[in-house]
VEXDREN-2710 file (C-alpha; in Angstrom, 1 decimal):
% VEXDREN-2710
k/r/px/py/pz
1/GLN/-39.1/40.1/-39.4
2/VAL/-40.1/43.0/-40.7
3/GLN/-40.4/42.2/-44.9
4/LEU/-40.2/45.3/-47.4
5/VAL/-42.0/44.5/-50.9
6/GLU/-41.2/47.2/-53.5
7/SER/-43.4/46.9/-57.3
8/GLY/-44.1/49.4/-59.8
9/GLY/-40.8/50.9/-61.2
10/GLY/-40.2/50.8/-64.8
11/LEU/-39.1/52.5/-68.1
12/VAL/-40.6/55.7/-68.7
13/GLN/-40.6/58.9/-70.5
14/ALA/-39.5/61.7/-69.5
15/GLY/-43.1/63.8/-68.1
16/GLY/-45.1/60.2/-68.0
17/SER/-45.7/59.3/-63.6
18/LEU/-45.0/55.8/-62.1
19/ARG/-46.4/54.5/-58.6
20/LEU/-44.5/52.6/-56.7
21/SER/-45.8/49.8/-54.1
22/CYS/-44.3/49.0/-50.8
23/ALA/-46.0/45.5/-49.2
24/ALA/-45.0/45.8/-45.4
25/SER/-45.7/42.2/-43.3
26/GLY/-44.4/41.1/-40.0
27/ARG/-44.9/44.1/-37.5
28/THR/-47.6/46.2/-36.7
29/PHE/-46.8/49.5/-38.0
30/SER/-49.4/52.1/-36.3
31/SER/-46.5/54.0/-34.6
32/TYR/-43.7/53.4/-38.0
33/ALA/-42.4/55.7/-40.0
34/MET/-41.9/54.7/-43.5
35/GLY/-39.6/56.1/-45.8
36/TRP/-38.5/56.3/-49.8
37/PHE/-34.9/57.0/-51.1
38/ARG/-33.6/56.5/-54.3
39/GLN/-30.1/55.9/-55.4
40/ALA/-28.2/56.5/-58.5
41/ALA/-25.4/55.0/-60.3
42/GLY/-22.6/56.6/-58.9
43/LYS/-24.1/58.8/-56.0
44/GLU/-25.2/57.9/-52.4
45/ARG/-28.2/56.7/-51.2
46/GLU/-31.0/60.2/-51.0
47/PHE/-33.8/60.5/-49.1
48/VAL/-37.0/61.9/-51.5
49/ALA/-40.6/61.3/-49.3
50/GLY/-41.2/60.3/-45.9
51/ILE/-44.9/59.1/-44.2
52/ARG/-46.1/58.6/-40.3
53/TRP/-47.9/55.5/-40.3
54/SER/-50.3/57.1/-37.4
55/ASP/-51.2/59.6/-39.3
56/GLY/-50.5/59.9/-42.8
57/SER/-47.7/62.4/-42.5
58/PRO/-45.9/63.0/-45.5
59/ASN/-42.5/65.0/-46.1
60/TYR/-40.5/65.4/-49.0
61/ALA/-37.2/65.9/-50.6
62/ASP/-37.3/69.3/-52.1
63/SER/-36.0/68.1/-55.6
64/VAL/-39.8/65.8/-55.9
65/LYS/-42.1/68.8/-54.0
66/GLY/-45.0/69.3/-56.2
67/ARG/-44.5/66.1/-58.6
68/PHE/-44.5/62.9/-55.5
69/THR/-46.8/62.0/-53.4
70/ILE/-46.7/59.9/-50.3
71/SER/-49.6/57.9/-49.1
72/ARG/-49.9/55.0/-47.7
73/ASP/-53.5/52.2/-46.9
74/ASN/-53.7/50.9/-43.2
75/ALA/-55.8/47.8/-44.4
76/LYS/-53.1/46.8/-46.7
77/ASN/-50.2/47.3/-45.3
78/THR/-48.8/49.6/-48.5
79/VAL/-47.1/53.1/-48.6
80/PHE/-47.5/54.4/-52.1
81/LEU/-44.8/56.6/-54.3
82/GLN/-47.0/58.6/-57.0
83/MET/-44.4/59.9/-58.8
84/ASN/-45.6/62.3/-61.2
85/SER/-43.5/64.4/-64.5
86/LEU/-41.1/62.4/-64.2
87/LYS/-37.4/63.9/-65.1
88/PRO/-33.9/61.9/-66.7
89/GLU/-32.7/63.2/-62.9
90/ASP/-35.3/60.6/-61.4
91/THR/-33.6/58.0/-62.8
92/ALA/-32.3/55.0/-59.6
93/VAL/-32.8/52.3/-57.7
94/TYR/-35.8/53.0/-55.6
95/TYR/-36.0/51.7/-52.4
96/CYS/-38.9/51.3/-49.0
97/ALA/-37.4/52.0/-46.0
98/ALA/-39.4/51.1/-42.5
99/ARG/-38.2/52.7/-38.9
100/PRO/-40.0/51.8/-35.6
101/THR/-40.5/55.1/-35.0
102/TYR/-40.8/58.6/-36.5
103/ASN/-38.0/61.8/-35.6
104/SER/-38.1/65.2/-36.7
105/ARG/-34.2/65.6/-36.9
106/THR/-33.0/62.2/-38.5
107/TYR/-35.8/60.9/-40.4
108/TYR/-33.7/61.7/-43.7
109/TYR/-31.1/60.2/-43.0
110/PRO/-30.8/56.5/-45.3
111/GLU/-29.1/55.1/-41.7
112/SER/-32.1/55.7/-39.4
113/TYR/-34.3/54.0/-41.1
114/ASP/-33.7/49.5/-39.6
115/TYR/-36.0/47.7/-42.7
116/TRP/-35.1/48.2/-45.8
117/GLY/-36.6/46.6/-49.3
118/GLN/-34.6/45.3/-52.1
119/GLY/-35.1/48.1/-54.2
120/THR/-37.1/48.6/-57.6
121/GLN/-35.4/50.3/-61.4
122/VAL/-37.4/53.6/-62.2
123/THR/-35.6/54.5/-65.1
124/VAL/-36.6/58.1/-66.7
125/SER/-35.5/58.4/-70.9
126/SER/-35.1/61.9/-72.3
END
């Protein structure tokens, strides 16, 4: 059974930084695609960033390009989301997600992911 455990959320002022971690267990993830999604109050869950575990190729939502960086540590089975220049509109619950394979047409759809973490709150104050 795949388990994803997020950590690293918190309260930060606008312009600040946070690094989220997602510890994955229960599978060999070499073929997996991992994603970070977020859901603000009253809004739908949206794609933030994704990474192919095999080669580390990243994808980003336009709203976070140049500010967020996704990476993975193979030895620790952990995916990171480094968030810089945070804005109040980045406030949301952030979720880590996993799917067994990468698909360039669907990687940004939350419903295409099979496994989810419990979420971690990120709050950016103005």
